[in-house]
C-alpha positions in Angstrom: -111.0 118.3 121.0 -109.7 114.8 120.5 -112.2 112.4 118.9 -112.3 108.9 120.5 -113.5 107.2 117.3 -113.5 109.7 114.5 -115.7 109.5 111.4 -113.5 109.4 108.3 -114.5 109.3 104.6 -112.4 108.0 101.8 -112.6 109.6 98.3 -110.3 110.1 95.3 -109.7 109.7 91.6 -106.3 108.5 90.3 -104.6 108.3 86.9 -101.4 109.3 85.2 -102.4 111.2 82.1 -99.9 111.7 79.2 -100.7 114.9 77.4 -98.4 113.6 74.6 -100.7 110.7 73.8 -103.7 111.2 71.5 -105.7 108.8 73.7 -108.6 110.0 75.9 -109.8 108.5 79.1 -113.5 108.0 79.9 -115.3 107.4 83.2 -115.5 103.6 83.0 -111.7 103.3 82.9 -111.7 104.4 86.6 -113.6 101.3 87.7 -115.2 103.4 90.5 -116.0 101.8 93.8 -118.7 103.3 96.0 -119.8 103.1 99.6 -118.7 100.2 101.7 -117.1 98.6 98.6 -114.4 101.3 98.9 -113.0 99.8 102.1 -112.3 96.5 100.3 -109.5 98.2 98.4 -107.4 98.3 101.5 -106.2 95.2 103.4 -105.3 97.3 106.4 -109.0 98.3 106.7 -110.3 94.7 106.7 -112.8 94.0 109.4 -111.1 93.4 112.7 -107.8 95.2 111.9 -106.6 97.8 114.4 -106.9 100.7 111.9 -110.5 99.7 110.9 -111.5 99.6 114.5 -109.9 102.9 115.3 -112.3 105.0 113.3 -115.8 104.9 111.7 -114.7 104.6 108.0 -117.1 105.7 105.3 -116.5 105.1 101.6 -117.6 107.8 99.2 -116.1 107.1 95.8 -112.7 106.0 94.8 -111.7 105.3 91.2 -108.3 104.4 89.8 -107.6 104.1 86.0 -104.8 102.5 84.1 -102.4 105.3 83.1 -103.5 106.8 79.8 -104.4 109.9 77.9 -106.1 113.1 79.1 -109.4 112.6 81.0 -112.3 114.0 79.1 -114.1 116.9 80.7 -117.4 114.8 80.6 -115.8 111.9 82.4 -114.3 114.1 85.1 -117.5 116.0 85.7 -119.5 112.7 85.9 -117.2 111.1 88.4 -116.4 114.2 90.5 -120.1 115.2 90.7 -121.0 111.8 92.0 -118.1 111.8 94.5 -119.2 115.2 95.9 -122.9 114.0 96.1 -121.9 110.9 98.0 -119.7 112.9 100.4 -122.6 115.3 101.1 -124.8 112.4 102.0 -122.4 111.1 104.6 -123.1 114.0 107.0 -120.5 115.6 109.4 -117.0 114.2 109.1 -114.0 114.5 111.4 -111.6 113.5 108.6 -111.2 112.7 104.9 -108.5 110.5 103.4 -108.0 111.7 99.8 -106.5 108.8 97.9 -105.2 110.0 94.5 -102.3 109.5 92.1 -101.5 113.2 91.4 -100.9 113.2 87.7 -104.4 113.5 86.3 -104.8 115.9 83.4 -108.4 116.9 82.5 -109.5 118.6 79.3 -109.5 122.4 79.9 -108.2 122.2 83.4 -104.9 122.5 85.2 -104.2 120.9 88.6 -107.3 118.7 88.6 -106.7 117.1 91.9 -106.4 120.4 93.7 -109.6 121.7 92.0 -111.4 118.5 93.0 -110.1 118.9 96.6 -111.4 122.5 96.6 -114.9 121.1 95.8 -114.5 118.5 98.5 -113.5 121.2 101.0 -116.5 123.2 100.1 -118.7 120.1 100.8 -117.1 118.8 104.0 -116.3 122.1 105.6 -113.0 123.8 106.6 -112.7 122.0 110.0 -112.5 118.5 108.6 -108.9 117.2 108.5 -107.7 115.9 105.2 -104.9 113.4 104.6 -103.7 113.0 101.0 -101.8 110.0 99.7 -100.1 110.0 96.3 -97.8 108.3 93.9 -94.2 109.8 93.9 -94.8 110.5 90.2 -97.6 112.8 91.1 -97.4 116.6 91.0 -97.7 118.8 94.1 -98.9 122.3 93.7 -99.1 124.8 96.5 -102.9 124.7 96.3 -102.9 120.9 96.9 -100.6 121.3 99.9 -102.7 124.2 101.2 -105.9 122.2 101.2 -104.3 119.1 102.7 -103.5 118.8 106.4 -101.3 115.8 105.8 -99.8 114.7 102.5 -97.4 111.9 101.6 -96.3 109.7 98.7 -94.6 106.4 97.9 -90.9 106.1 98.7 -90.0 103.3 96.3 -89.9 103.0 92.5 -91.1 100.5 91.5 -93.9 101.1 94.0 -93.5 98.1 96.3 -94.6 100.3 99.2 -97.8 101.6 97.6 -100.1 100.0 100.2 -97.7 100.9 103.0 -98.0 104.5 102.0 -101.8 104.5 101.9 -101.8 102.9 105.4 -99.4 105.6 106.7 -101.7 108.3 105.3 -104.7 106.8 107.0 -102.9 106.1 110.3 -101.4 109.6 110.5 -104.9 111.0 110.0 -106.4 108.8 112.8 -103.6 109.6 115.2 -103.9 113.4 114.5 -107.7 113.3 115.1 -107.4 111.2 118.3 -104.7 113.5 119.7 -106.7 116.7 119.3 -103.4 118.4 118.3 -103.5 121.5 116.2 -103.2 121.2 112.4 -99.6 120.4 111.4 -97.2 122.9 109.8 -96.4 122.1 106.2 -93.2 123.0 104.5 -93.4 122.8 100.7 -90.5 123.3 98.2 -90.9 123.0 94.4 -87.7 121.6 93.0 -87.1 122.6 89.3 -86.3 119.1 88.1 -88.4 116.9 85.8 -87.1 113.4 85.1 -88.6 110.2 83.9 -89.4 107.5 86.4 -86.9 105.2 84.7 -84.1 107.7 85.6 -85.2 108.0 89.2 -85.7 104.4 90.3 -84.9 103.9 94.0 -83.2 100.5 93.1 -80.1 102.4 92.2 -78.2 105.6 93.1 -78.6 108.4 93.5 -82.4 108.0 94.1 -81.7 105.2 96.6 -79.8 107.6 98.9 -82.0 110.6 98.1 -85.1 108.6 99.2 -83.3 107.0 102.2 -83.0 110.5 103.6 -86.8 110.7 103.8 -87.1 108.3 106.6 -84.2 110.0 108.4 -86.1 113.4 108.3 -89.4 111.7 109.3 -87.6 110.2 112.4 -86.8 113.7 113.7 -88.7 115.0 116.7 -91.4 117.4 115.6 -91.9 115.8 112.2 -94.9 113.7 111.3 -94.2 112.9 107.7 -91.7 113.7 104.9 -92.0 113.1 101.2 -90.3 113.7 97.9 -92.2 113.7 94.6 -90.3 113.1 91.3 -93.3 114.6 89.4 -94.8 113.3 86.2 -92.7 113.9 83.1 -95.1 113.1 80.3 -97.6 115.9 80.9 -97.3 119.5 80.1 -98.7 121.6 83.0 -97.0 124.3 85.1 -97.2 122.0 88.1 -95.1 119.2 86.5 -91.8 119.1 88.4 -90.3 117.6 91.6 -91.4 118.7 95.0 -90.8 118.2 98.7 -93.3 118.4 101.6 -92.5 117.9 105.2 -95.3 118.1 107.9 -95.3 118.1 111.6 -95.9 120.2 114.8 -92.5 121.9 114.8 -92.0 124.6 112.3 -88.2 124.8 112.7 -87.8 121.0 112.2 -90.3 120.9 109.3 -88.5 123.7 107.6 -85.0 122.2 108.1 -86.1 118.7 107.0 -87.8 120.0 103.8 -84.7 122.1 102.9 -82.4 119.1 103.5 -84.4 116.9 101.2 -84.8 119.5 98.5 -81.0 120.2 98.5 -80.3 116.5 98.3 -82.5 116.0 95.2 -81.2 119.2 93.5 -77.5 118.4 94.1 -78.0 114.9 92.7 -79.7 116.0 89.5 -76.8 115.4 87.2 -76.2 111.9 88.6 -79.5 110.3 87.7 -79.2 107.6 85.1 -81.5 105.1 83.5 -82.1 102.1 85.7 -80.9 99.8 83.0 -78.6 100.0 79.9 -80.4 101.7 77.0 -80.2 101.6 73.3 -82.1 101.6 70.1 -84.5 98.7 69.7 -82.2 97.2 67.0 -79.2 97.5 69.3 -81.1 95.8 72.1 -82.2 93.0 69.9 -78.6 92.5 68.6 -77.3 92.3 72.2 -80.0 90.0 73.3 -79.4 87.6 70.5 -75.6 87.6 71.1 -76.1 87.0 74.8 -76.3 83.6 76.6 -78.6 85.1 79.3 -82.1 83.6 79.1 -84.7 84.9 79.4 -83.5 88.3 78.1 -86.0 91.1 78.7 -86.3 94.2 76.6 -88.5 97.1 77.6 -90.3 98.8 74.7 -90.5 102.0 76.7 -92.1 104.6 74.4 -95.6 103.1 74.5 -95.6 101.9 78.1 -99.3 101.7 79.1 -98.4 102.0 82.8 -96.9 105.4 82.2 -99.7 106.8 80.1 -98.9 105.4 76.6 -101.8 104.5 74.3 -100.5 101.0 74.2 -101.2 100.5 70.5 -98.1 101.9 68.9 -97.0 99.2 66.3 -93.5 100.6 65.7 -91.7 98.2 68.1 -93.5 95.0 67.1 -93.0 95.9 63.4 -89.2 96.1 63.9 -89.2 92.8 65.7 -91.2 91.0 63.0 -89.0 92.4 60.3 -85.9 90.7 61.8 -84.8 87.7 59.7 -84.0 85.7 62.9 -87.7 85.5 63.8 -89.2 84.8 60.4 -89.2 81.0 60.9 -91.1 79.3 63.6 -88.0 77.4 64.6 -86.1 80.7 65.4 -85.4 82.0 68.9 -88.6 82.0 71.0 -89.8 85.6 71.5 -92.8 86.8 73.5 -94.1 90.3 72.7 -96.5 92.0 75.2 -98.7 93.5 73.8 -100.8 95.2 71.2 -104.4 96.1 71.3 -106.5 95.0 68.3 -110.2 94.5 69.0 -111.1 93.2 65.5 -108.0 91.0 65.4 -109.0 89.4 68.7 -112.5 88.9 67.4 -111.2 87.2 64.3 -108.9 84.9 66.2 -111.8 84.0 68.7 -114.0 83.0 65.8 -111.2 80.9 64.2 -110.2 79.1 67.4 -107.0 77.7 68.8 -104.8 76.1 66.2 -106.2 78.1 63.2 -104.1 80.2 61.0 -105.5 83.8 60.6 -104.5 87.0 58.9 -105.5 90.1 61.0 -104.6 93.7 61.4 -104.0 95.3 64.8 -102.7 98.5 66.5 -102.5 102.2 65.6 -106.2 102.8 66.1 -105.3 105.5 68.7 -101.7 106.4 68.2 -100.7 106.1 64.5 -98.0 108.8 64.5 -95.0 106.4 64.3 -96.4 103.4 62.3 -99.7 102.3 60.9 -101.9 99.3 61.6 -99.9 96.1 61.4 -100.9 93.1 59.3 -100.1 89.8 61.0 -100.5 86.2 59.8 -100.0 83.5 62.4 -101.4 80.5 64.3 -103.8 81.1 67.3 -101.9 79.8 70.3 -104.3 80.6 73.1 -107.4 82.6 74.0 -108.4 84.0 77.4 -111.5 85.9 78.5 -112.3 88.0 81.6 -109.2 90.1 82.2 -110.0 93.3 84.1 -108.0 95.5 81.7 -107.7 93.6 78.4 -111.1 91.8 78.6 -110.0 89.3 76.0 -106.5 88.2 75.2 -105.3 86.2 72.2 -101.8 84.9 71.5 -100.8 84.7 67.8 -97.6 82.9 66.9 -96.0 84.7 64.0 -92.8 83.0 62.9 -91.1 82.4 66.3 -92.7 85.4 67.9 -95.7 84.9 70.3 -97.6 88.2 69.9 -100.2 89.0 72.6 -103.1 90.8 71.2 -105.8 92.3 73.5 -109.2 93.8 73.1 -108.2 96.7 75.3 -104.7 97.7 76.4 -103.2 95.9 79.3 -99.9 96.0 81.2 -97.9 92.8 81.7 -96.3 92.9 85.1 -96.7 89.4 86.6 -95.6 85.9 85.6 -99.2 84.7 85.6 -100.0 87.3 83.0 -98.0 85.1 80.6 -98.7 81.6 82.1 -102.4 82.3 82.0 -102.0 82.5 78.2 -100.1 79.2 78.0 -96.8 81.0 77.7 -93.6 80.3 79.7 -91.5 83.4 79.9 -88.8 81.6 81.8 -88.1 79.3 78.9 -88.3 82.1 76.2 -85.2 83.5 74.6 -86.5 87.1 74.5 -89.4 88.7 76.2 -90.3 92.2 75.0 -92.7 94.1 77.2 -94.2 97.6 76.8 -92.9 98.9 80.1 -90.2 101.2 81.6 -88.4 99.7 84.5 -89.2 96.1 85.1 -91.8 95.5 87.8 -90.5 93.2 90.6 -91.6 89.8 89.3 -90.2 90.5 85.8 -87.0 91.9 87.3 -86.5 88.8 89.3 -87.2 86.6 86.3 -84.9 88.4 83.8 -81.4 86.9 83.4 -80.5 90.3 81.8 -82.4 93.2 80.3 -82.2 96.5 78.5 -84.4 99.4 77.9 -85.1 100.2 74.2 -85.6 103.9 73.6 -88.6 103.7 71.3 -91.2 106.4 70.2 -94.6 106.9 71.7 -96.6 109.1 74.1 -94.1 108.4 77.0 -90.9 108.8 75.0 -87.9 108.7 77.4 -86.3 111.5 75.5 -88.2 114.3 77.2 -86.6 117.1 75.4 -88.0 116.0 72.0 -91.6 115.7 73.2 -92.5 119.4 73.0 -93.2 120.7 76.5 -94.2 124.3 76.3 -96.3 125.0 79.4 -93.9 123.8 82.1 -92.2 126.4 84.3 -88.8 127.3 83.1 -85.9 127.2 83.9 -86.3 123.4 84.6 -83.6 120.7 84.5 -82.8 118.9 82.2 -84.5 121.3 79.7 -82.2 124.0 81.0 -79.1 122.1 82.0 -77.0 125.2 82.9 -79.7 127.0 84.9 -78.7 128.8 88.1 -79.3 127.2 91.5 -82.9 127.8 92.5 -84.4 129.1 95.7 -84.9 126.0 97.8 -86.0 127.7 101.0 -89.1 126.2 102.5 -92.5 127.8 101.8 -94.5 127.3 105.0 -98.1 126.5 104.2 -100.3 126.8 107.2 -104.1 126.8 107.6 -104.2 130.6 107.8 -102.5 131.0 104.4 -104.7 132.0 101.5 -104.4 129.7 98.4 -102.7 131.2 95.5 -105.3 130.5 92.8 -103.3 127.8 91.1 -100.0 129.7 91.3 -97.0 127.6 92.6 -94.7 130.4 93.8 
């Protein structure tokens, strides 16, 4: 029966977890929101908006963490137990929106999001409809598809459509509940390709065209939603690979759409390239110094905190500070973002702006590539209250403005720099621990390159040491035979496969 104003709960935990980083993620990192506070995360559910008025929305618990290391079993138990308890208190539900990332690894567990959804299903009952929204760098197992009635992901990398995707997931759920239509058919196809996000950016081909086909399939009669997941490259679980899911009322259309998208992704596998020119860090620095383009951005990719890096690898900054061009304060202006160093930050705070300090920072979590780094410089600025970093300090070492943080932080926006009395637009070089440049940085950069540096999210996947992924898998097995890309139809009557993906 259609529901005129359905009751829908919102729940989920999200993080990208690199299993190649020694870091561990604890519960506070998720900044969990509870009850009515959950609704404040989503502008399209603000009071008075059409979607807000269309259903009785109930927040359970939603937590999203900065990408990082494996989630501890204790943290996952604490958060998931509370999430389940809060759902149980809400009473009967017509629907549940499961807002996750899809690349969470938990100690001692595979496919954590599917296991959590199984617990949710046991709590809310089999008749409640579930709509799952994800990052395109999430992983989609058959179990996750089986337990979701609708499932979708971002269509852009960088993720400029993140909130649009969440709204689509919520809207599709409301429309399904109000229509009273049967549960949709789901066609799932695992695609044996695992590539880094920086090789699959939708800014460039072939990902641009591969993802353009998603909307074409979605527009077909009998299709509700279509999605392609690239998968998460820096974790080592059997589910880590690309996938396609198409949902809708028409099994023939859903099957055909899924197979079209899966073939398109597979056939393009050899054409994926990095979104920017790449090189060693020294090569990138040489080219930047020889260029007239200013500001020139360099991505220090191997320790990118927004892909799961520990953030405190000192290798890149050490190479920068050893360059003779930057030894003198009158050298080219360089900004380096960033390096965690709690004790260094505390020392600089005590000394104050303008003081010269000698501190040591970094390599407290990931010391595999270089050790803690001694720095002597002038305190340029101090800032308190950042959500991620908590406290930030800028230390000028020679001509390099080094951003030190109490806790790791990504630097994606111009205000991240200007809040620290730094002007990236007038700098010669800006080095950021990142992969592809986020939109504001991309727009600011006169030119940029990606430095292939070491760390927990090393862009050279084949040297990381995956041993639990399903093989054959491209690019680990470059000459593998063509896979079976026929659609696996996953309907409510299907039995889950106990974690198996085939």
